[in-house]
py3Dmol code that shows the C-alpha trace and the ligand (Angstrom):
import py3Dmol

protein = """\
ATOM      1  CA  MET A   1      -4.903  20.803  25.052  1.00  0.00           C
ATOM      2  CA  GLU A   2      -1.238  19.826  25.183  1.00  0.00           C
ATOM      3  CA  GLU A   3       0.651  20.890  22.076  1.00  0.00           C
ATOM      4  CA  ARG A   4       2.829  18.179  20.503  1.00  0.00           C
ATOM      5  CA  ASN A   5       5.848  18.706  18.326  1.00  0.00           C
ATOM      6  CA  VAL A   6       4.692  16.245  15.722  1.00  0.00           C
ATOM      7  CA  ILE A   7       1.737  13.973  15.113  1.00  0.00           C
ATOM      8  CA  ILE A   8       2.183  11.023  12.763  1.00  0.00           C
ATOM      9  CA  ILE A   9      -1.025   9.737  11.195  1.00  0.00           C
ATOM     10  CA  GLY A  10      -0.770   6.103  10.091  1.00  0.00           C
ATOM     11  CA  SER A  11       1.297   3.117  11.131  1.00  0.00           C
ATOM     12  CA  GLY A  12       2.736   1.353   8.101  1.00  0.00           C
ATOM     13  CA  PRO A  13       6.457   1.286   7.318  1.00  0.00           C
ATOM     14  CA  ALA A  14       6.396   5.043   6.539  1.00  0.00           C
ATOM     15  CA  GLY A  15       4.684   5.974   9.806  1.00  0.00           C
ATOM     16  CA  TYR A  16       6.837   3.774  12.035  1.00  0.00           C
ATOM     17  CA  THR A  17      10.057   4.883  10.363  1.00  0.00           C
ATOM     18  CA  ALA A  18       9.029   8.515  10.782  1.00  0.00           C
ATOM     19  CA  ALA A  19       8.307   7.756  14.459  1.00  0.00           C
ATOM     20  CA  ILE A  20      11.721   6.128  14.985  1.00  0.00           C
ATOM     21  CA  TYR A  21      13.518   9.120  13.478  1.00  0.00           C
ATOM     22  CA  CYS A  22      11.361  11.715  15.260  1.00  0.00           C
ATOM     23  CA  GLY A  23      11.790   9.807  18.528  1.00  0.00           C
ATOM     24  CA  ARG A  24      15.561   9.655  18.195  1.00  0.00           C
ATOM     25  CA  ALA A  25      15.557  13.404  17.489  1.00  0.00           C
ATOM     26  CA  ASP A  26      13.846  13.851  20.881  1.00  0.00           C
ATOM     27  CA  MET A  27      10.656  15.153  19.267  1.00  0.00           C
ATOM     28  CA  LYS A  28       8.419  12.883  21.397  1.00  0.00           C
ATOM     29  CA  PRO A  29       6.094  12.016  18.520  1.00  0.00           C
ATOM     30  CA  LEU A  30       2.484  11.051  18.919  1.00  0.00           C
ATOM     31  CA  MET A  31       1.368   8.389  16.463  1.00  0.00           C
ATOM     32  CA  ILE A  32      -2.308   7.923  15.720  1.00  0.00           C
ATOM     33  CA  ALA A  33      -2.057   4.412  14.386  1.00  0.00           C
ATOM     34  CA  GLY A  34      -5.561   3.627  13.139  1.00  0.00           C
ATOM     35  CA  GLN A  35      -7.832   0.862  14.401  1.00  0.00           C
ATOM     36  CA  GLN A  36      -5.892  -1.918  12.668  1.00  0.00           C
ATOM     37  CA  PRO A  37      -2.296  -0.739  12.983  1.00  0.00           C
ATOM     38  CA  GLY A  38       0.418  -1.995  10.671  1.00  0.00           C
ATOM     39  CA  GLY A  39      -0.930  -1.199   7.221  1.00  0.00           C
ATOM     40  CA  GLN A  40      -0.826  -3.384   4.146  1.00  0.00           C
ATOM     41  CA  LEU A  41       2.013  -5.599   5.404  1.00  0.00           C
ATOM     42  CA  MET A  42      -0.381  -7.060   7.963  1.00  0.00           C
ATOM     43  CA  LEU A  43      -2.001  -8.840   5.008  1.00  0.00           C
ATOM     44  CA  THR A  44       1.266 -10.308   3.731  1.00  0.00           C
ATOM     45  CA  SER A  45       2.944 -13.519   4.791  1.00  0.00           C
ATOM     46  CA  ASP A  46       6.658 -13.778   3.918  1.00  0.00           C
ATOM     47  CA  VAL A  47       8.546 -10.604   3.096  1.00  0.00           C
ATOM     48  CA  GLU A  48      11.814 -11.570   1.435  1.00  0.00           C
ATOM     49  CA  ASN A  49      12.908  -8.216   0.069  1.00  0.00           C
ATOM     50  CA  TRP A  50      13.227  -6.223   3.289  1.00  0.00           C
ATOM     51  CA  PRO A  51      16.975  -5.503   3.462  1.00  0.00           C
ATOM     52  CA  GLY A  52      18.793  -7.080   6.385  1.00  0.00           C
ATOM     53  CA  GLU A  53      16.484 -10.096   6.628  1.00  0.00           C
ATOM     54  CA  PRO A  54      18.240 -12.785   4.575  1.00  0.00           C
ATOM     55  CA  ASP A  55      15.837 -15.451   5.837  1.00  0.00           C
ATOM     56  CA  GLY A  56      12.750 -13.322   5.162  1.00  0.00           C
ATOM     57  CA  VAL A  57      10.303 -12.056   7.755  1.00  0.00           C
ATOM     58  CA  LEU A  58       6.547 -12.342   8.156  1.00  0.00           C
ATOM     59  CA  GLY A  59       4.756  -9.061   7.368  1.00  0.00           C
ATOM     60  CA  PRO A  60       2.995  -8.851  10.769  1.00  0.00           C
ATOM     61  CA  ASP A  61       6.279  -9.683  12.586  1.00  0.00           C
ATOM     62  CA  LEU A  62       8.098  -6.949  10.718  1.00  0.00           C
ATOM     63  CA  MET A  63       5.435  -4.436  11.698  1.00  0.00           C
ATOM     64  CA  GLU A  64       5.565  -5.567  15.334  1.00  0.00           C
ATOM     65  CA  ARG A  65       9.322  -5.013  15.342  1.00  0.00           C
ATOM     66  CA  LEU A  66       8.999  -1.568  13.777  1.00  0.00           C
ATOM     67  CA  LYS A  67       6.413  -0.718  16.420  1.00  0.00           C
ATOM     68  CA  LYS A  68       8.694  -1.918  19.227  1.00  0.00           C
ATOM     69  CA  GLN A  69      11.515   0.197  17.819  1.00  0.00           C
ATOM     70  CA  ALA A  70       9.261   3.259  17.634  1.00  0.00           C
ATOM     71  CA  LEU A  71       8.116   2.707  21.245  1.00  0.00           C
ATOM     72  CA  LYS A  72      11.729   2.367  22.382  1.00  0.00           C
ATOM     73  CA  PHE A  73      12.293   5.961  21.292  1.00  0.00           C
ATOM     74  CA  ASP A  74       9.349   7.360  23.213  1.00  0.00           C
ATOM     75  CA  THR A  75       6.649   7.354  20.580  1.00  0.00           C
ATOM     76  CA  GLU A  76       3.260   7.705  22.204  1.00  0.00           C
ATOM     77  CA  MET A  77       0.731   5.538  20.381  1.00  0.00           C
ATOM     78  CA  VAL A  78      -3.005   5.864  20.078  1.00  0.00           C
ATOM     79  CA  ASP A  79      -4.808   3.008  18.295  1.00  0.00           C
ATOM     80  CA  ASP A  80      -7.611   5.106  16.935  1.00  0.00           C
ATOM     81  CA  LEU A  81      -8.806   6.583  13.669  1.00  0.00           C
ATOM     82  CA  VAL A  82      -8.396  10.227  12.837  1.00  0.00           C
ATOM     83  CA  THR A  83     -11.824  11.601  12.010  1.00  0.00           C
ATOM     84  CA  GLU A  84     -10.976  15.222  11.190  1.00  0.00           C
ATOM     85  CA  VAL A  85      -8.002  17.533  10.723  1.00  0.00           C
ATOM     86  CA  ASP A  86      -7.727  21.300  10.740  1.00  0.00           C
ATOM     87  CA  PHE A  87      -4.587  22.574   9.036  1.00  0.00           C
ATOM     88  CA  SER A  88      -5.909  26.114   8.523  1.00  0.00           C
ATOM     89  CA  SER A  89      -3.547  27.585  11.122  1.00  0.00           C
ATOM     90  CA  SER A  90      -0.685  26.450  13.302  1.00  0.00           C
ATOM     91  CA  PRO A  91      -0.772  24.605  15.678  1.00  0.00           C
ATOM     92  CA  PHE A  92      -2.637  22.055  13.591  1.00  0.00           C
ATOM     93  CA  ILE A  93      -5.596  20.169  15.057  1.00  0.00           C
ATOM     94  CA  VAL A  94      -6.056  16.415  14.685  1.00  0.00           C
ATOM     95  CA  LYS A  95      -9.248  14.833  16.030  1.00  0.00           C
ATOM     96  CA  THR A  96     -10.287  11.261  16.757  1.00  0.00           C
ATOM     97  CA  ALA A  97     -13.852  10.270  17.680  1.00  0.00           C
ATOM     98  CA  ASP A  98     -13.378  11.321  21.319  1.00  0.00           C
ATOM     99  CA  LYS A  99     -10.084  13.215  21.547  1.00  0.00           C
ATOM    100  CA  GLU A 100      -8.464  16.299  20.093  1.00  0.00           C
ATOM    101  CA  PHE A 101      -4.721  16.857  19.691  1.00  0.00           C
ATOM    102  CA  SER A 102      -2.665  19.804  18.493  1.00  0.00           C
ATOM    103  CA  ALA A 103       0.771  19.784  16.903  1.00  0.00           C
ATOM    104  CA  LYS A 104       3.337  22.083  15.352  1.00  0.00           C
ATOM    105  CA  ALA A 105       3.956  19.570  12.549  1.00  0.00           C
ATOM    106  CA  VAL A 106       2.041  16.657  11.066  1.00  0.00           C
ATOM    107  CA  ILE A 107       3.338  13.690   9.078  1.00  0.00           C
ATOM    108  CA  ILE A 108       0.681  11.899   7.034  1.00  0.00           C
ATOM    109  CA  ALA A 109       1.423   8.229   6.380  1.00  0.00           C
ATOM    110  CA  THR A 110      -2.045   6.834   5.848  1.00  0.00           C
ATOM    111  CA  GLY A 111      -0.980   4.620   2.930  1.00  0.00           C
ATOM    112  CA  ALA A 112      -3.091   3.186   0.169  1.00  0.00           C
ATOM    113  CA  SER A 113      -4.981   0.015  -0.339  1.00  0.00           C
ATOM    114  CA  ALA A 114      -5.211  -2.294  -3.285  1.00  0.00           C
ATOM    115  CA  MET A 115      -8.616  -2.526  -4.853  1.00  0.00           C
ATOM    116  CA  TRP A 116     -10.124  -5.984  -4.748  1.00  0.00           C
ATOM    117  CA  LEU A 117     -12.869  -7.713  -6.692  1.00  0.00           C
ATOM    118  CA  ASN A 118     -14.638  -8.775  -3.487  1.00  0.00           C
ATOM    119  CA  ILE A 119     -15.429 -12.227  -4.832  1.00  0.00           C
ATOM    120  CA  PRO A 120     -15.807 -15.267  -2.555  1.00  0.00           C
ATOM    121  CA  GLY A 121     -12.443 -16.605  -1.365  1.00  0.00           C
ATOM    122  CA  GLU A 122     -10.463 -13.379  -1.896  1.00  0.00           C
ATOM    123  CA  ASP A 123     -10.526 -12.478   1.807  1.00  0.00           C
ATOM    124  CA  ARG A 124     -10.118 -16.012   3.099  1.00  0.00           C
ATOM    125  CA  LEU A 125      -7.011 -16.661   1.002  1.00  0.00           C
ATOM    126  CA  GLN A 126      -5.201 -13.328   1.568  1.00  0.00           C
ATOM    127  CA  GLY A 127      -1.488 -14.098   1.840  1.00  0.00           C
ATOM    128  CA  LYS A 128      -2.237 -17.742   0.924  1.00  0.00           C
ATOM    129  CA  GLY A 129      -1.904 -17.310  -2.812  1.00  0.00           C
ATOM    130  CA  VAL A 130      -3.912 -14.074  -3.038  1.00  0.00           C
ATOM    131  CA  SER A 131      -1.803 -10.960  -3.534  1.00  0.00           C
ATOM    132  CA  ALA A 132      -1.906  -7.499  -5.025  1.00  0.00           C
ATOM    133  CA  CYS A 133       1.853  -7.146  -5.417  1.00  0.00           C
ATOM    134  CA  ALA A 134       3.838  -9.267  -7.867  1.00  0.00           C
ATOM    135  CA  THR A 135       7.125  -7.635  -6.866  1.00  0.00           C
ATOM    136  CA  CYS A 136       6.483  -8.698  -3.264  1.00  0.00           C
ATOM    137  CA  ASP A 137       5.106 -12.178  -3.813  1.00  0.00           C
ATOM    138  CA  GLY A 138       5.929 -13.306  -7.364  1.00  0.00           C
ATOM    139  CA  PHE A 139       8.969 -15.212  -6.175  1.00  0.00           C
ATOM    140  CA  PHE A 140       6.738 -17.706  -4.336  1.00  0.00           C
ATOM    141  CA  PHE A 141       5.143 -18.869  -7.572  1.00  0.00           C
ATOM    142  CA  ARG A 142       8.107 -20.429  -9.312  1.00  0.00           C
ATOM    143  CA  ASP A 143       6.934 -22.940 -11.941  1.00  0.00           C
ATOM    144  CA  LYS A 144       3.293 -22.399 -11.000  1.00  0.00           C
ATOM    145  CA  HIS A 145       0.304 -21.242 -13.005  1.00  0.00           C
ATOM    146  CA  VAL A 146      -1.051 -17.898 -11.786  1.00  0.00           C
ATOM    147  CA  VAL A 147      -3.861 -15.583 -12.795  1.00  0.00           C
ATOM    148  CA  VAL A 148      -3.705 -11.773 -12.940  1.00  0.00           C
ATOM    149  CA  ILE A 149      -6.856  -9.661 -12.989  1.00  0.00           C
ATOM    150  CA  GLY A 150      -6.987  -6.297 -14.779  1.00  0.00           C
ATOM    151  CA  GLY A 151      -6.326  -4.678 -18.103  1.00  0.00           C
ATOM    152  CA  GLY A 152      -4.358  -1.554 -17.143  1.00  0.00           C
ATOM    153  CA  ASP A 153      -0.619  -0.847 -17.020  1.00  0.00           C
ATOM    154  CA  SER A 154      -0.357  -2.412 -13.554  1.00  0.00           C
ATOM    155  CA  ALA A 155      -1.898  -5.668 -14.722  1.00  0.00           C
ATOM    156  CA  ALA A 156       0.327  -5.726 -17.820  1.00  0.00           C
ATOM    157  CA  GLU A 157       3.402  -5.015 -15.704  1.00  0.00           C
ATOM    158  CA  GLU A 158       2.498  -7.566 -13.039  1.00  0.00           C
ATOM    159  CA  ALA A 159       1.736 -10.257 -15.627  1.00  0.00           C
ATOM    160  CA  THR A 160       5.013  -9.627 -17.444  1.00  0.00           C
ATOM    161  CA  PHE A 161       6.991  -9.607 -14.188  1.00  0.00           C
ATOM    162  CA  LEU A 162       5.375 -12.852 -13.048  1.00  0.00           C
ATOM    163  CA  THR A 163       6.576 -14.699 -16.151  1.00  0.00           C
ATOM    164  CA  LYS A 164      10.063 -14.623 -14.601  1.00  0.00           C
ATOM    165  CA  PHE A 165       8.830 -17.168 -12.087  1.00  0.00           C
ATOM    166  CA  ALA A 166       5.521 -18.670 -13.099  1.00  0.00           C
ATOM    167  CA  SER A 167       5.196 -21.459 -15.645  1.00  0.00           C
ATOM    168  CA  LYS A 168       2.122 -19.711 -17.073  1.00  0.00           C
ATOM    169  CA  VAL A 169       0.265 -16.444 -16.457  1.00  0.00           C
ATOM    170  CA  THR A 170      -3.376 -16.055 -17.421  1.00  0.00           C
ATOM    171  CA  LEU A 171      -4.528 -12.446 -17.632  1.00  0.00           C
ATOM    172  CA  LEU A 172      -8.257 -11.832 -17.217  1.00  0.00           C
ATOM    173  CA  VAL A 173      -9.500  -8.655 -18.918  1.00  0.00           C
ATOM    174  CA  ARG A 174     -13.135  -7.817 -18.293  1.00  0.00           C
ATOM    175  CA  ARG A 175     -13.656  -5.951 -21.585  1.00  0.00           C
ATOM    176  CA  GLY A 176     -12.770  -6.802 -25.178  1.00  0.00           C
ATOM    177  CA  GLU A 177      -9.647  -4.640 -24.976  1.00  0.00           C
ATOM    178  CA  MET A 178      -7.010  -3.590 -22.510  1.00  0.00           C
ATOM    179  CA  ARG A 179      -6.701  -0.116 -21.046  1.00  0.00           C
ATOM    180  CA  ALA A 180      -2.898  -0.440 -20.796  1.00  0.00           C
ATOM    181  CA  SER A 181      -0.571   1.610 -23.009  1.00  0.00           C
ATOM    182  CA  LYS A 182       0.117   0.085 -26.432  1.00  0.00           C
ATOM    183  CA  ILE A 183       3.709  -0.738 -25.597  1.00  0.00           C
ATOM    184  CA  MET A 184       2.726  -2.602 -22.429  1.00  0.00           C
ATOM    185  CA  GLN A 185      -0.007  -4.456 -24.312  1.00  0.00           C
ATOM    186  CA  LYS A 186       2.508  -5.497 -26.958  1.00  0.00           C
ATOM    187  CA  ARG A 187       4.849  -6.788 -24.277  1.00  0.00           C
ATOM    188  CA  VAL A 188       2.013  -8.901 -22.911  1.00  0.00           C
ATOM    189  CA  MET A 189       0.919 -10.205 -26.302  1.00  0.00           C
ATOM    190  CA  ASP A 190       4.487 -11.035 -27.340  1.00  0.00           C
ATOM    191  CA  ASN A 191       5.157 -13.032 -24.193  1.00  0.00           C
ATOM    192  CA  GLU A 192       4.670 -16.745 -24.840  1.00  0.00           C
ATOM    193  CA  LYS A 193       4.009 -17.441 -21.175  1.00  0.00           C
ATOM    194  CA  ILE A 194       1.025 -15.074 -21.011  1.00  0.00           C
ATOM    195  CA  GLU A 195      -2.456 -16.093 -22.109  1.00  0.00           C
ATOM    196  CA  VAL A 196      -4.986 -13.250 -22.275  1.00  0.00           C
ATOM    197  CA  LEU A 197      -8.679 -14.017 -21.821  1.00  0.00           C
ATOM    198  CA  PHE A 198     -10.813 -11.053 -22.868  1.00  0.00           C
ATOM    199  CA  ASN A 199     -14.386 -10.477 -21.692  1.00  0.00           C
ATOM    200  CA  THR A 200     -13.593 -12.727 -18.776  1.00  0.00           C
ATOM    201  CA  GLU A 201     -14.117 -12.187 -15.063  1.00  0.00           C
ATOM    202  CA  ALA A 202     -13.042 -14.085 -11.974  1.00  0.00           C
ATOM    203  CA  VAL A 203     -16.104 -15.269 -10.061  1.00  0.00           C
ATOM    204  CA  GLU A 204     -14.788 -17.288  -7.114  1.00  0.00           C
ATOM    205  CA  LEU A 205     -11.542 -18.516  -5.616  1.00  0.00           C
ATOM    206  CA  LEU A 206     -11.220 -22.173  -4.723  1.00  0.00           C
ATOM    207  CA  GLY A 207      -9.200 -23.726  -1.886  1.00  0.00           C
ATOM    208  CA  GLU A 208      -9.256 -23.531   1.895  1.00  0.00           C
ATOM    209  CA  GLU A 209      -5.614 -23.302   3.014  1.00  0.00           C
ATOM    210  CA  ARG A 210      -4.124 -22.182  -0.320  1.00  0.00           C
ATOM    211  CA  VAL A 211      -5.453 -21.021  -3.671  1.00  0.00           C
ATOM    212  CA  GLN A 212      -6.309 -24.135  -5.674  1.00  0.00           C
ATOM    213  CA  GLY A 213      -8.147 -22.633  -8.591  1.00  0.00           C
ATOM    214  CA  VAL A 214     -10.348 -19.808  -9.751  1.00  0.00           C
ATOM    215  CA  LYS A 215     -13.772 -20.003 -11.323  1.00  0.00           C
ATOM    216  CA  ILE A 216     -14.086 -17.696 -14.319  1.00  0.00           C
ATOM    217  CA  LYS A 217     -16.927 -16.522 -16.487  1.00  0.00           C
ATOM    218  CA  ASN A 218     -17.031 -15.209 -20.036  1.00  0.00           C
ATOM    219  CA  ASN A 219     -19.313 -12.194 -19.707  1.00  0.00           C
ATOM    220  CA  GLU A 220     -20.364 -12.366 -23.387  1.00  0.00           C
ATOM    221  CA  THR A 221     -21.325 -16.031 -23.585  1.00  0.00           C
ATOM    222  CA  GLY A 222     -21.998 -16.665 -19.891  1.00  0.00           C
ATOM    223  CA  ASP A 223     -19.763 -19.766 -20.067  1.00  0.00           C
ATOM    224  CA  GLU A 224     -18.138 -20.703 -16.772  1.00  0.00           C
ATOM    225  CA  SER A 225     -14.982 -22.758 -16.280  1.00  0.00           C
ATOM    226  CA  THR A 226     -12.206 -23.301 -13.731  1.00  0.00           C
ATOM    227  CA  LEU A 227      -8.567 -22.239 -14.074  1.00  0.00           C
ATOM    228  CA  ASP A 228      -6.177 -24.548 -12.320  1.00  0.00           C
ATOM    229  CA  VAL A 229      -4.018 -21.833 -10.713  1.00  0.00           C
ATOM    230  CA  GLU A 230      -2.079 -21.578  -7.442  1.00  0.00           C
ATOM    231  CA  GLY A 231      -1.698 -17.798  -7.400  1.00  0.00           C
ATOM    232  CA  TYR A 232      -4.167 -14.936  -7.850  1.00  0.00           C
ATOM    233  CA  PHE A 233      -2.984 -11.362  -8.363  1.00  0.00           C
ATOM    234  CA  ALA A 234      -5.477  -8.504  -8.347  1.00  0.00           C
ATOM    235  CA  ALA A 235      -4.110  -5.582 -10.377  1.00  0.00           C
ATOM    236  CA  ILE A 236      -7.171  -3.391 -10.792  1.00  0.00           C
ATOM    237  CA  GLY A 237      -5.692  -0.286  -9.165  1.00  0.00           C
ATOM    238  CA  HIS A 238      -4.880   1.224  -5.779  1.00  0.00           C
ATOM    239  CA  LYS A 239      -6.684   3.818  -3.731  1.00  0.00           C
ATOM    240  CA  PRO A 240      -4.738   6.232  -1.522  1.00  0.00           C
ATOM    241  CA  THR A 241      -6.260   6.830   1.909  1.00  0.00           C
ATOM    242  CA  THR A 242      -6.827  10.559   1.553  1.00  0.00           C
ATOM    243  CA  GLU A 243     -10.542  11.059   2.114  1.00  0.00           C
ATOM    244  CA  LEU A 244      -9.726  13.082   5.258  1.00  0.00           C
ATOM    245  CA  PHE A 245      -7.569  15.547   3.363  1.00  0.00           C
ATOM    246  CA  LYS A 246      -9.884  16.276   0.446  1.00  0.00           C
ATOM    247  CA  ASP A 247     -10.391  20.061   0.148  1.00  0.00           C
ATOM    248  CA  ILE A 248      -7.602  20.571   2.722  1.00  0.00           C
ATOM    249  CA  LEU A 249      -4.440  19.452   0.922  1.00  0.00           C
ATOM    250  CA  GLU A 250      -3.672  19.476  -2.781  1.00  0.00           C
ATOM    251  CA  LEU A 251      -4.304  16.005  -4.210  1.00  0.00           C
ATOM    252  CA  ASP A 252      -3.586  14.731  -7.708  1.00  0.00           C
ATOM    253  CA  PRO A 253      -6.484  13.531  -9.905  1.00  0.00           C
ATOM    254  CA  LYS A 254      -6.169   9.992  -8.481  1.00  0.00           C
ATOM    255  CA  GLY A 255      -6.274  11.267  -4.895  1.00  0.00           C
ATOM    256  CA  TYR A 256      -2.563  10.981  -4.020  1.00  0.00           C
ATOM    257  CA  ILE A 257      -1.194  13.845  -1.900  1.00  0.00           C
ATOM    258  CA  LYS A 258       0.872  16.256  -3.985  1.00  0.00           C
ATOM    259  CA  HIS A 259       4.320  17.058  -2.636  1.00  0.00           C
ATOM    260  CA  ALA A 260       7.258  19.269  -3.530  1.00  0.00           C
ATOM    261  CA  PRO A 261       9.850  17.603  -5.835  1.00  0.00           C
ATOM    262  CA  ASP A 262      12.321  15.369  -3.965  1.00  0.00           C
ATOM    263  CA  SER A 263      10.609  16.241  -0.700  1.00  0.00           C
ATOM    264  CA  THR A 264       7.747  15.172   1.538  1.00  0.00           C
ATOM    265  CA  LYS A 265       6.491  18.766   1.939  1.00  0.00           C
ATOM    266  CA  THR A 266       2.829  19.209   1.047  1.00  0.00           C
ATOM    267  CA  ASN A 267       1.275  22.517  -0.017  1.00  0.00           C
ATOM    268  CA  ILE A 268       0.790  23.417   3.663  1.00  0.00           C
ATOM    269  CA  GLU A 269       3.960  24.379   5.512  1.00  0.00           C
ATOM    270  CA  GLY A 270       4.522  22.029   8.443  1.00  0.00           C
ATOM    271  CA  VAL A 271       2.453  19.188   6.955  1.00  0.00           C
ATOM    272  CA  PHE A 272       4.465  16.360   5.403  1.00  0.00           C
ATOM    273  CA  ALA A 273       3.318  13.217   3.614  1.00  0.00           C
ATOM    274  CA  ALA A 274       5.188   9.937   3.172  1.00  0.00           C
ATOM    275  CA  GLY A 275       4.722   6.401   1.917  1.00  0.00           C
ATOM    276  CA  ASP A 276       2.084   4.980  -0.406  1.00  0.00           C
ATOM    277  CA  VAL A 277      -0.179   7.982   0.183  1.00  0.00           C
ATOM    278  CA  VAL A 278       2.145   9.932  -2.145  1.00  0.00           C
ATOM    279  CA  ASP A 279       3.492   7.080  -4.256  1.00  0.00           C
ATOM    280  CA  PRO A 280       1.519   5.342  -7.021  1.00  0.00           C
ATOM    281  CA  TRP A 281       4.733   3.982  -8.590  1.00  0.00           C
ATOM    282  CA  TYR A 282       7.005   1.998  -6.267  1.00  0.00           C
ATOM    283  CA  ARG A 283       4.610   0.996  -3.451  1.00  0.00           C
ATOM    284  CA  GLN A 284       7.268  -0.967  -1.584  1.00  0.00           C
ATOM    285  CA  ALA A 285       7.747  -1.209   2.190  1.00  0.00           C
ATOM    286  CA  ILE A 286      11.332  -0.045   1.845  1.00  0.00           C
ATOM    287  CA  THR A 287      10.476   2.996  -0.301  1.00  0.00           C
ATOM    288  CA  ALA A 288       7.702   3.901   2.146  1.00  0.00           C
ATOM    289  CA  ALA A 289      10.174   3.597   5.028  1.00  0.00           C
ATOM    290  CA  GLY A 290      12.630   5.815   3.138  1.00  0.00           C
ATOM    291  CA  LEU A 291       9.967   8.462   2.636  1.00  0.00           C
ATOM    292  CA  GLY A 292       9.046   8.199   6.332  1.00  0.00           C
ATOM    293  CA  CYS A 293      12.667   8.927   7.213  1.00  0.00           C
ATOM    294  CA  MET A 294      12.674  11.939   4.863  1.00  0.00           C
ATOM    295  CA  ALA A 295       9.454  13.277   6.399  1.00  0.00           C
ATOM    296  CA  ALA A 296      10.881  13.020   9.923  1.00  0.00           C
ATOM    297  CA  LEU A 297      14.093  14.839   8.941  1.00  0.00           C
ATOM    298  CA  GLU A 298      12.113  17.537   7.148  1.00  0.00           C
ATOM    299  CA  ALA A 299       9.766  17.948  10.117  1.00  0.00           C
ATOM    300  CA  GLU A 300      12.742  18.214  12.467  1.00  0.00           C
ATOM    301  CA  ARG A 301      14.328  20.928  10.283  1.00  0.00           C
ATOM    302  CA  TYR A 302      11.001  22.740  10.032  1.00  0.00           C
ATOM    303  CA  LEU A 303      10.595  22.802  13.817  1.00  0.00           C
ATOM    304  CA  ALA A 304      14.199  23.883  14.341  1.00  0.00           C
ATOM    305  CA  ALA A 305      13.772  26.760  11.883  1.00  0.00           C
ATOM    306  CA  LYS A 306      10.538  27.794  13.603  1.00  0.00           C
ATOM    307  CA  GLU A 307      12.222  27.964  16.959  1.00  0.00           C
TER     308      GLU A 307
END
"""
ligand_1 = """\
48
NDP
P -6.065 1.533 -14.093
O -7.172 2.252 -13.432
O -5.343 2.194 -15.198
O -6.606 0.142 -14.683
C -7.415 -0.690 -13.912
C -7.742 -1.914 -14.742
O -8.453 -2.820 -13.910
C -8.621 -1.599 -15.947
O -8.287 -2.447 -17.017
C -10.014 -1.932 -15.431
O -10.911 -2.381 -16.425
C -9.713 -3.114 -14.534
N -10.725 -3.275 -13.490
C -11.158 -2.348 -12.602
N -12.086 -2.882 -11.785
C -12.226 -4.170 -12.171
C -13.032 -5.229 -11.735
N -13.871 -5.089 -10.707
N -12.931 -6.427 -12.363
C -12.061 -6.591 -13.397
N -11.276 -5.618 -13.868
C -11.350 -4.419 -13.258
O -5.085 1.101 -12.882
P -3.546 0.670 -12.925
O -3.195 0.292 -11.536
O -3.296 -0.301 -13.995
O -2.762 2.010 -13.283
C -2.878 3.178 -12.446
C -2.028 4.288 -13.069
O -0.636 3.990 -12.952
C -2.311 4.451 -14.561
O -2.226 5.812 -14.871
C -1.188 3.707 -15.226
O -0.885 4.174 -16.520
C -0.036 3.946 -14.246
N 0.935 2.859 -14.297
C 1.977 2.953 -15.143
C 2.917 1.945 -15.229
C 4.047 2.101 -16.155
O 4.003 2.977 -16.987
N 5.080 1.308 -16.041
C 2.822 0.729 -14.427
C 1.655 0.703 -13.585
C 0.755 1.718 -13.534
P -11.605 -1.328 -17.439
O -10.528 -0.930 -18.391
O -12.685 -2.150 -18.033
O -12.103 -0.192 -16.602
"""
view = py3Dmol.view(width=600, height=400)
view.addModel(protein, "pdb")
view.setStyle({"model": 0}, {"cartoon": {"style": "trace"}})
view.addModel(ligand_1, "xyz")
view.setStyle({"model": 1}, {"stick": {}})
view.zoomTo()
view.show()
């Protein structure tokens, strides 16, 4: 088995940025990109907050360009899923269904995924009015009525943020109370543009090309009605992709990989983690890319010190 300098697991903005930096440092990185490379941005349409793109860029186009840039600097890519890792001794072992690789350093950039309700229309209308990121997509809903699902801090924050653009925000909370902190709840309740419907669930999204409404149901009375909205934001939480690393790396109670302060170092020397897999707070492409850069620089320094 050929020993690599560094294996990057995952191919979102963090993974590709790590690959670009490792490649330019002549580390000849191997990226195991997953079966659907590109990460969450593949589900987005316009990205208007990626610096250097004043006219915006489509999420899939941005990922294609990052990939091209990583390939330019000699990143070897494998479009496969990692099925198992062994970090118990160096070199580390990374396995896919039919191959096994070894590496002196590993950068984990497996990301996170938004949790969805899995109601009819949610898949079909992804990027066409369906979003899980108000910071990314709120701008497109100027003067429109939108719905936000969830009762936690994320939902409160997203709903409040969306009032900057939307004419009205309806927040659907499935129980009779919100889980969000009191201060965030107060902010929601005090905002004239936000209407909160308790004990209410979204049942189905309407529209073929764009969101044209959402069917809702009061789970106490059973009453159903339709909200005339053009945007639908799920804010019911995120799940980091860390199943593979359970019992191997230290994870926080929500499953995010723990790292040293101001660093991408995990609890195992030589294993670094970057992007949404360590970040429940910012969850932006640019912050993920920044963490990917940090991981590559830290991996480079680690290898140099080892030699
Ligand atoms: P949470 O797990 O805290 O809240 C999820 C919310 O979604 C709950 O209200 C839950 O309802 C609801 N929900 C879950 N599944 C469904 C479903 N299928 N249908 C309808 N509603 C559903 O996740 P958050 O993302 O809000 O927060 C994650 C963490 O990040 C928390 O610790 C939070 O405090 C923190 N955070 C802090 C912020 C801040 O301080 N500025 C901002 C954002 C997040 P139920 O209550 O009934 O379970």
